SESE-539769 format. One record per atom (N, C-alpha, C): residue number from 0; chain; atom name; y, x, z. Coordinates in steps of 0.05 Angstrom, whole numbers, plus 5000, padded with zeros to 4 digits. Each point is the difference from the previous one (the first is absolute). Layout:
% residues N
(NUM, A, CA, (Y, X, Z))
...
***
This chain:
% residues 61
(0, A, N, (7618, 5709, 6351))
(0, A, CA, (5021, 5016, 5017))
(0, A, C, (5013, 5017, 4981))
(1, A, N, (5029, 4996, 5001))
(1, A, CA, (5012, 5017, 4979))
(1, A, C, (4999, 5031, 5007))
(2, A, N, (5005, 5015, 4979))
(2, A, CA, (5001, 5028, 5003))
(2, A, C, (5027, 5011, 5014))
(3, A, N, (4999, 5017, 5017))
(3, A, CA, (5021, 5013, 5011))
(3, A, C, (5023, 5011, 4980))
(4, A, N, (5025, 4993, 5007))
(4, A, CA, (5019, 5008, 4981))
(4, A, C, (5004, 5026, 4993))
(5, A, N, (4992, 5019, 5017))
(5, A, CA, (5000, 5031, 4991))
(5, A, C, (4978, 5004, 4983))
(6, A, N, (4976, 4987, 5001))
(6, A, CA, (4979, 5005, 4982))
(6, A, C, (5005, 4989, 4973))
(7, A, N, (5015, 4979, 5001))
(7, A, CA, (5009, 4986, 4972))
(7, A, C, (5020, 5018, 4986))
(8, A, N, (5021, 5011, 5015))
(8, A, CA, (5018, 5016, 4989))
(8, A, C, (4986, 5025, 4987))
(9, A, N, (4981, 5011, 5016))
(9, A, CA, (4985, 5023, 4992))
(9, A, C, (4987, 4994, 4974))
(10, A, N, (4987, 4978, 4997))
(10, A, CA, (4984, 4989, 4977))
(10, A, C, (5021, 4999, 4975))
(11, A, N, (5022, 4989, 5008))
(11, A, CA, (5022, 4994, 4979))
(11, A, C, (5010, 5026, 4988))
(12, A, N, (5006, 5020, 5019))
(12, A, CA, (5006, 5028, 4994))
(12, A, C, (4980, 5014, 4982))
(13, A, N, (4973, 4994, 5005))
(13, A, CA, (4978, 5013, 4984))
(13, A, C, (5001, 4988, 4974))
(14, A, N, (5003, 4976, 4998))
(14, A, CA, (5001, 4984, 4974))
(14, A, C, (5022, 5013, 4983))
(15, A, N, (5024, 4999, 5012))
(15, A, CA, (5026, 5011, 4987))
(15, A, C, (4991, 5030, 4988))
(16, A, N, (4989, 5016, 5019))
(16, A, CA, (4996, 5027, 4993))
(16, A, C, (4979, 5003, 4979))
(17, A, N, (4978, 4986, 4998))
(17, A, CA, (4981, 4997, 4978))
(17, A, C, (5013, 4997, 4974))
(18, A, N, (5017, 4978, 4997))
(18, A, CA, (5011, 4990, 4976))
(18, A, C, (5022, 5022, 4990))
(19, A, N, (5013, 5009, 5021))
(19, A, CA, (5022, 5021, 4994))
(19, A, C, (4985, 5023, 4986))
(20, A, N, (4977, 5010, 5013))
(20, A, CA, (4985, 5022, 4989))
(20, A, C, (4992, 4995, 4970))
(21, A, N, (4990, 4975, 4994))
(21, A, CA, (4994, 4994, 4975))
(21, A, C, (5024, 4999, 4979))
(22, A, N, (5020, 4992, 5010))
(22, A, CA, (5024, 5000, 4985))
(22, A, C, (5010, 5028, 4993))
(23, A, N, (4999, 5016, 5019))
(23, A, CA, (5011, 5031, 4995))
(23, A, C, (4977, 5011, 4984))
(24, A, N, (4978, 4999, 5003))
(24, A, CA, (4979, 5007, 4982))
(24, A, C, (5005, 4995, 4970))
(25, A, N, (5004, 4969, 4996))
(25, A, CA, (5003, 4995, 4972))
(25, A, C, (5028, 5013, 4989))
(26, A, N, (5023, 5001, 5019))
(26, A, CA, (5024, 5012, 4987))
(26, A, C, (4997, 5027, 4995))
(27, A, N, (4987, 5017, 5017))
(27, A, CA, (5000, 5028, 4994))
(27, A, C, (4976, 5010, 4984))
(28, A, N, (4978, 4983, 4996))
(28, A, CA, (4976, 5011, 4986))
(28, A, C, (4993, 4979, 4979))
(29, A, N, (5014, 4977, 4995))
(29, A, CA, (4991, 4984, 4979))
(29, A, C, (5007, 5010, 4972))
(30, A, N, (4987, 4994, 4980))
(30, A, CA, (4979, 4981, 5000))
(30, A, C, (4971, 5010, 5010))
(31, A, N, (4984, 4980, 5009))
(31, A, CA, (4977, 5008, 5009))
(31, A, C, (4978, 5007, 4977))
(32, A, N, (5002, 5021, 4989))
(32, A, CA, (4988, 5011, 4975))
(32, A, C, (4979, 5020, 5005))
(33, A, N, (4991, 5008, 5022))
(33, A, CA, (4978, 5020, 5003))
(33, A, C, (4982, 4992, 5018))
(34, A, N, (4975, 5009, 5005))
(34, A, CA, (4981, 4994, 5018))
(34, A, C, (5009, 5004, 5029))
(35, A, N, (5017, 5024, 5005))
(35, A, CA, (5008, 5007, 5025))
(35, A, C, (5022, 4980, 5009))
(36, A, N, (5021, 4991, 4981))
(36, A, CA, (5020, 4978, 5006))
(36, A, C, (4984, 4975, 5008))
(37, A, N, (4980, 4994, 4982))
(37, A, CA, (4987, 4973, 5006))
(37, A, C, (4986, 5000, 5028))
(38, A, N, (4987, 5021, 5005))
(38, A, CA, (4987, 5003, 5028))
(38, A, C, (5019, 5001, 5023))
(39, A, N, (5023, 5010, 4996))
(39, A, CA, (5020, 4996, 5020))
(39, A, C, (5015, 4973, 5003))
(40, A, N, (5001, 4992, 4974))
(40, A, CA, (5011, 4970, 5003))
(40, A, C, (4984, 4980, 5010))
(41, A, N, (4974, 5000, 4996))
(41, A, CA, (4980, 4985, 5012))
(41, A, C, (4994, 5005, 5030))
(42, A, N, (5006, 5023, 5011))
(42, A, CA, (4999, 5008, 5028))
(42, A, C, (5025, 4983, 5015))
(43, A, N, (5022, 5003, 4986))
(43, A, CA, (5022, 4988, 5011))
(43, A, C, (5000, 4968, 4999))
(44, A, N, (4990, 4992, 4978))
(44, A, CA, (4998, 4969, 4998))
(44, A, C, (4978, 4988, 5018))
(45, A, N, (4980, 5016, 5005))
(45, A, CA, (4979, 4990, 5021))
(45, A, C, (5010, 5002, 5027))
(46, A, N, (5015, 5021, 5006))
(46, A, CA, (5013, 4999, 5026))
(46, A, C, (5021, 4979, 5004))
(47, A, N, (5016, 4992, 4979))
(47, A, CA, (5018, 4979, 5003))
(47, A, C, (4985, 4974, 5003))
(48, A, N, (4976, 4993, 4985))
(48, A, CA, (4988, 4976, 5003))
(48, A, C, (4988, 4996, 5027))
(49, A, N, (4988, 5024, 5014))
(49, A, CA, (4987, 5002, 5024))
(49, A, C, (5020, 4990, 5021))
(50, A, N, (5028, 5011, 4998))
(50, A, CA, (5018, 4994, 5021))
(50, A, C, (5008, 4971, 5000))
(51, A, N, (5002, 4990, 4973))
(51, A, CA, (5006, 4974, 4999))
(51, A, C, (4976, 4981, 5006))
(52, A, N, (4978, 5004, 4997))
(52, A, CA, (4976, 4986, 5008))
(52, A, C, (5003, 4998, 5034))
(53, A, N, (5003, 5026, 5011))
(53, A, CA, (4999, 5003, 5031))
(53, A, C, (5020, 4981, 5013))
(54, A, N, (5027, 5004, 4982))
(54, A, CA, (5019, 4982, 5015))
(54, A, C, (4997, 4970, 4995))
(55, A, N, (4985, 4992, 4977))
(55, A, CA, (4997, 4971, 4997))
(55, A, C, (4977, 4991, 5022))
(56, A, N, (4981, 5014, 5007))
(56, A, CA, (4978, 4997, 5018))
(56, A, C, (5014, 4998, 5027))
(57, A, N, (5016, 5018, 5007))
(57, A, CA, (5015, 4998, 5025))
(57, A, C, (5018, 4976, 5003))
(58, A, N, (5012, 4993, 4980))
(58, A, CA, (5015, 4978, 5001))
(58, A, C, (4986, 4973, 5003))
(59, A, N, (4978, 4997, 4985))
(59, A, CA, (4982, 4979, 5000))
(59, A, C, (4985, 4995, 5031))
(60, A, N, (4997, 5022, 5013))
(60, A, CA, (4988, 5000, 5026))
(60, A, C, (5015, 4985, 5022))
***
């Protein structure tokens, strides 16, 4: 059963936002050279990975 178009669009928007947030962080705070920056980068990376995984699972269903 395909996912509804509105849900797919919302998930794509979440994916775009997650990667945009990573890009902005790296542009404004890079290089990642402190423990605080490393922690924030890892948080943003984990969020992006979770969104991509959820999108993949939804598309596979």
